[in-house]
N, C-alpha and C positions, 0 to 999 in steps of 0.2 A: 314757434317763431319768437325771436327775441323781442323784448319790449323796446319801443322807440321813444319812451317817455323822456329819457335823459337827453337824447338828441333833440327832441322837440323843445325842451326847456332851454338847452344851450342855444338853439336857434333863436328863440324868443329873446334871450338875454343879449345875444349879438345884435339883433335888430334894435333893441332899446339902447344899447351902448353906442351903436353907430348913429342913432338919432341925436344923442347927446353930443357926440363928436361933430356932427353937422352944425348943431346950434353954436358950439364953440367956434367953429370955422366962420359962421355967419356973423357972430357978435365980436369975436376976438377976445372973449372973456371966459374964464373958467366959471362953472356954476358956484354959487355962494355956498359956504359951509352950512350944513343943516337942510339943504334943499333936496328934493327927490332926485333931481338931475345929478347932484354931487354924489349921492349914495349910489345911484345907478352907474355912474362913471367909475367909482371905486370898485364896485363889484365886477364890472366888465373887465377892468384892467387886472384885477386879481385873478380872475379865471383865465384870462389870456396868458398871464405870466405862468400860472400853474400848468397850462396846456403846453406851452413852449418848453418849460423845464422837463415835463414828462416825455417829450420827444427827444430829449438828450442834448438840447442846446444849452450852452453855458450862460452865465450871467453876463451882463454888459461888461466888456473889458477883458473877458477871459479868452 
């Protein structure tokens, strides 16, 4: 049976990223540079970008 470790990690990352996005929506402000929320947001967005690219979608404007 294949390992589900990667899927579990990605699921956790997605949950944390969405929590940061909710806080941004509530406050109307991006997390400050150097905060855990800022780091989490950057990681979440980088993984989302990589996943979209791996599915064959182009960059914005293509």
